[in-house]
N, C-alpha and C positions, 0 to 999 in steps of 0.2 A: 249131280256128279261131284264126287269127292276130289278136292284138289290134290295135286301131286305132292308127296312128302318132300320131294326134291327141288321144288319150285324156287326156293330160296338160295340154292347153291349155284355158284358161278360155273362150277365143273360138275358134270353128270356122266356117270359111267353106264355104258351100254354093253350088255353081255347077253349072248344068245338072242339077239333081236329085241331086247326090252331094256328100259331104264332100271337099273338095280341099286344104284347108290348115288349119293351126292357128296362131294368132297370139297374141302376148303382149298387145298392146294395139291399140286403134284409136281414131281420132278422126273425127268428122264436123264439118267447118266449112263449113256451107251446102252448096255443091255439090262439095265436095272431101272425099274419104274417104282417110284414111291408115292403112294397116295396117303394124304394126311388129313386127319380130323373128319373122318367120313362117317356116314350113317347109311345103313342098308335095312330095308324091311323085307328083303327077299331071303327066304330060308335056304333055298338051294345055292344062291351065291355065297351066303354065309358059310355053309357047309363046305362049298369048294375052297373058300379061303382058308379054312381050318384044316381041311383034309383033301387036298387036291387029287383028284382021281386021274386027271388028264391035263394036258396043255390046252388051253382055249384062247380064242381071239377075244379082244375087247377094244372098245373105242371110248375116248373121253371127248365129250362135247364142251366147248366154251361158249358160254352165253354173255353177251354185253350187258351193260347197265340198263338197257332198254327191254331186256328180256328176250332179245332175238338170238338165234344161233349164229355164231360168228365163225367157228372153225371146229372141225373134228379131227382128232388125232387117232390114227388106227395102229394098234400093237398086235402082233401075232404071236402065237405059241407061248401065251402067258403061263406062268406057274408060280403060285405063292411060295415065298421062301421065308417069310416072317409075317406074323399076324399079331400085333399087339392090340388087344382089344379090351375094353372096359364095357362089359354088357349092361345095357339098359333096356327097359321093356316099357312099352306104352300101356295103357289101361287094358288093351286086349292081348298084352304079352307078344307083340309083333315086331318091335324094333330091336335092331342090333346096332350097337355103336362101336366103331373102331377109332383108334388113335392114328395107328400106322399100318399100312398093308404094304409090303415090299414084294415085287414081282420080278421074276427073271423074264425077259421079253425081247422082241425084236420090233423096232418101230418101222411101220410100213409107210408112214408119211402123214401129211396133214392134208385135209381137203377143205377149202373155204366154201 
């Protein structure tokens, strides 16, 4: 079994029921969610970030230093408003790297 490409990230993004990105940090300022220094290998998530076709719900999981899930933050009706990416590809042409992704959103709450 291949290890997750997001295993070394403290924050992991869940979208449509699957982990689609790892991010170094995130900020939530009211209705604006900013994800920084992230990476995704998911083509459909990457396409949505660039050309949002609909508002979508997503969650961000926080993992402790022991690798255990600590908290999950839930956001509803997210829509990308800015996507600053520097694309990089792995040997199979599968990786997409972004520096900053800014979303309009609504924080639903945190669940421990």
